[in-house]
C-alpha positions in Angstrom: -140.0 -137.2 6.7 -142.4 -135.4 8.7 -144.5 -137.8 9.0 -142.3 -140.1 10.6 -140.4 -137.5 13.6 -144.8 -137.0 14.3 -144.9 -141.2 14.5 -141.5 -141.2 16.4 -142.6 -138.8 18.6 -145.9 -140.6 19.3 -143.9 -144.0 20.3 -141.7 -142.0 23.0 -144.8 -140.5 24.7 -146.2 -143.5 25.0 -143.1 -145.3 26.0 -142.2 -142.3 28.2 -144.9 -140.8 29.2 -143.4 -139.4 32.6 -140.6 -137.3 30.6 -143.4 -135.3 28.5 -145.5 -134.7 31.9 -142.2 -132.9 33.5 -141.4 -130.8 30.7 -144.8 -129.6 30.6 -146.1 -126.6 32.5 -147.7 -126.9 36.5 -150.0 -124.7 36.5 -150.3 -125.5 40.0 -147.4 -125.4 40.6 -147.2 -121.7 39.6 -150.3 -120.9 41.3 -148.7 -121.8 44.6 -145.4 -120.1 43.8 -147.6 -117.3 43.4 -149.3 -117.4 46.8 -145.8 -117.8 48.7 -145.0 -114.8 47.5 -147.9 -112.5 48.4 -147.4 -114.7 51.4 -144.3 -113.3 52.2 -145.0 -109.9 51.2 -147.5 -109.8 53.5 -145.6 -110.8 56.5 -142.9 -108.3 55.8 -145.8 -105.7 55.8 -147.1 -107.0 59.1 -143.7 -106.9 60.8 -142.7 -103.2 59.2 -146.5 -102.1 60.8 -145.3 -103.5 64.0 -141.5 -101.7 63.8 -144.0 -98.7 63.1 -146.3 -99.4 66.0 -142.9 -100.1 68.5 -141.2 -96.8 67.2 -144.5 -94.4 67.7 -145.0 -95.9 71.1 -140.9 -95.3 72.1 -142.1 -91.6 70.7 -145.1 -91.5 72.9 -143.3 -92.6 76.1 -140.6 -89.3 75.5 -143.0 -87.5 74.8 -145.0 -88.1 78.0 -140.9 -87.3 79.9 -141.0 -84.2 78.2 -144.3 -82.9 79.3 -143.1 -83.9 82.7 -139.9 -82.2 82.5 -141.7 -79.3 81.2 -144.0 -79.4 84.0 -141.5 -79.2 86.4 -139.8 -76.5 84.9 -142.9 -74.4 84.7 -143.1 -75.2 88.6 -139.7 -74.4 89.7 -140.2 -71.1 87.6 -143.1 -70.0 89.7 -141.4 -70.4 92.8 -138.4 -68.3 91.6 -141.0 -66.4 90.9 -142.7 -66.4 94.2 -139.4 -66.4 95.9 -138.3 -63.1 94.2 -141.4 -61.3 94.7 -140.9 -62.0 98.4 -137.4 -60.4 98.8 -138.9 -57.5 97.1 -141.5 -57.0 99.7 -139.5 -57.3 102.2 -137.3 -54.6 100.7 -134.2 -56.7 99.6 -132.1 -55.5 96.3 -132.9 -56.6 92.9 -129.2 -56.4 91.6 -131.1 -55.8 87.8 -133.3 -53.0 88.9 -130.2 -51.4 90.7 -128.2 -51.6 88.0 -130.7 -49.9 86.0 -131.9 -46.7 88.6 -128.5 -46.1 90.3 -126.5 -43.4 88.7 -123.0 -43.8 90.2 -122.1 -46.9 91.4 -118.5 -44.8 92.2 -117.7 -46.3 88.4 -117.4 -49.6 88.6 -119.7 -52.1 87.6 -122.0 -54.4 88.9 -120.1 -57.6 87.9 -117.0 -56.1 88.6 -118.0 -55.9 92.5 -119.4 -59.7 91.9 -116.2 -60.3 91.6 -114.2 -58.5 94.1 -116.6 -60.2 96.9 -116.0 -63.4 95.2 -112.5 -62.9 95.8 -112.7 -62.1 99.5 -111.8 -64.4 102.1 -114.5 -64.0 104.7 -117.2 -61.7 105.2 -115.7 -58.9 106.7 -112.8 -58.3 103.7 -116.2 -58.7 101.1 -117.6 -55.9 102.8 -114.8 -53.5 103.6 -113.7 -54.5 100.0 -117.0 -53.8 97.9 -117.4 -51.0 99.9 -114.2 -49.3 99.5 -115.1 -49.7 95.6 -119.0 -48.8 96.0 -119.2 -45.6 98.1 -117.2 -42.6 97.7 -114.6 -41.3 100.0 -117.1 -39.1 101.0 -119.6 -41.4 102.1 -117.5 -43.4 103.8 -116.2 -40.7 106.1 -119.7 -38.7 106.5 -122.0 -41.5 106.4 -123.3 -43.5 109.1 -124.7 -46.8 108.2 -128.2 -46.0 109.0 -127.8 -43.0 110.0 -128.7 -43.3 113.1 -127.3 -40.8 116.2 -124.5 -42.5 118.5 -123.4 -39.8 120.5 -125.7 -37.7 122.8 -123.8 -34.7 122.1 -123.2 -35.2 118.2 -125.7 -34.8 115.5 -126.7 -38.0 113.9 -124.9 -38.6 110.5 -126.8 -39.0 107.1 -127.2 -42.8 106.1 -125.3 -44.2 103.5 -127.3 -44.3 100.5 -129.8 -47.4 100.7 -129.6 -48.8 97.3 -125.8 -49.0 97.6 -126.1 -50.7 100.9 -129.3 -53.0 99.8 -126.3 -54.0 97.1 -123.2 -53.9 99.4 -125.9 -56.6 101.4 -126.9 -58.6 98.4 -123.5 -59.0 96.7 -121.6 -60.1 100.4 -124.6 -62.5 101.0 -124.8 -64.1 97.6 -121.4 -65.6 98.9 -121.9 -65.9 102.7 -125.4 -66.4 103.0 -125.3 -67.5 106.4 -124.2 -64.4 107.6 -126.8 -62.2 109.6 -127.5 -58.0 108.2 -126.3 -57.2 111.5 -123.3 -58.4 111.7 -122.3 -56.9 107.8 -123.4 -53.7 109.1 -120.8 -54.0 111.9 -118.5 -54.7 109.4 -119.3 -51.8 107.4 -119.1 -49.7 110.5 -115.9 -50.6 111.4 -114.2 -49.9 108.1 -116.0 -46.2 107.9 -114.8 -45.4 111.6 -111.0 -46.7 110.1 -111.9 -44.0 107.0 -113.5 -40.9 109.1 -109.8 -41.9 111.6 -107.2 -41.3 108.5 -108.5 -38.8 106.0 -110.7 -36.7 109.0 
């Protein structure tokens, strides 16, 4: 029986060789498929590497931008420091210094005095409102702005406390930067004169 089957199979191979060849494994095709898969994997890796390189370039560009911003901020900070030094050298008050060293601002905080100056509709009104809170009634009625003698037959009044006066100028000029100091002093002198007339 088995001999007959082998004979039949041999006969079929001789009559239909193409069918038997198609059923046999083609090593060359397997190798080609393996090479194709390897090539595809390599291409994907190259694309991933290119994407990573692009991302790195973008990050470097952003870092350059950040570095420029930092340089600009440092330059601005240096300019601000120079401006502060210039103001201090000319005797302009530094609010933090006044707040730390003034023993008395007549019971009011610097923040409250700022709010008072900001709420005024004119520089003259700001001077008046801040002065009434910053100086004591005694200072407003017995002192003069700069302590200068105004009448030949009268002694010069003592000047207002210099740090308080400097703070007044600083607060008002924060919201009215174009007003001259002489104008502020005149508004203050007028208010002090009114206080003397009212309380003396």
